[in-house]
N, C-alpha and C positions, 0 to 999 in steps of 0.2 A: 504493500500500499503504499501510496506516495501521500505525503502530508500536504503537498500543494495541490492534490486532485481531490476536491468537495465532495465530487460523488463516493470516493472510496472512503474518504475520511469521514463523511457527514457531518463534517466542519465541527466535529466533537472537540478540536483543541481549543475553540472559542467560544467560552459558554455563551458571552453576550448573543452571538448568531444562534442557537437554538432556544434562548429565553423566549423569546415571543411565539414560540410555537406553544399550541394548546396542550400543555402537559399538566392537565387538572389534577388527575390523581398522583399522590406521593410522589411531586415533582423531584424533591431531594434524591429519594430511592430511585427514580428514575435514571437521573443522570449519574449517579454513582452506578447503577447498572452498566448503563451504556459506557461509561468510561472505563470501567473494570473489562467488558467485553472489547472495547477498542484496544486497551493496553495488550491484552491477551493477545489479539490478531494481529499486530503490530510486531509484538515480539516472535510470533509464530512465522510472520513475514520474512524477519531478520534471520530466523533459523533457517528458513529454507534458502535464502539468499546465500547464506554462507555454506552452503553447497550440501547440506542434512538432505535428508527424503523429502522430496516435492510432495506427499502424499501426510506428510507429517501432521497429524492433528485435525485432519481433515473431516472427520466426523463431528469434532468438537465446533470446528469452524462452522459447517453447515447447520449444526444446531443453533449456534449464536444466531447467524443469519436469518434463519429461519422463525426464531422465535421474535427477533425485531419486526420482522415482514408481519408476522401476525398481528402483533401489539399495534402496529401502524393501521392496521386492517379496522381491527376493533375499534381503534380511536375513530377512523372513518365512519364506521358503522352507528356508534356513539353519537356522533356531532349529526348523522342524518337522522337519528331518533330524536334528538333535541330538537331539530328543526322541523321535522315532523308534527311533533307533540306543540312545539310553539304554534304551528300554522294551524292545527287544529283546535286549540284554545284561543285564538284569534276570531275562528269561523265559528266557534259556539257561542261567541259574546255577542 
């Protein structure tokens, strides 16, 4: 992972950049989890670059990535439900 590539890093090194995101539940623990996952993946990438096994930690890496993708999908669904509920409340008035 290249720190200059915001897609790969999710810009996690700059907390101000992710603060505006709607991380409503357990914001501190979410940031901590993301930081720990990012540090693990970055360390894994360095080990792979140093000539060690290219598949080193692949299962764990996949789990981290899928967990975060699922979390993003759940946040999207929560936001959609909130929008639908708000629209229904407005229409019932």
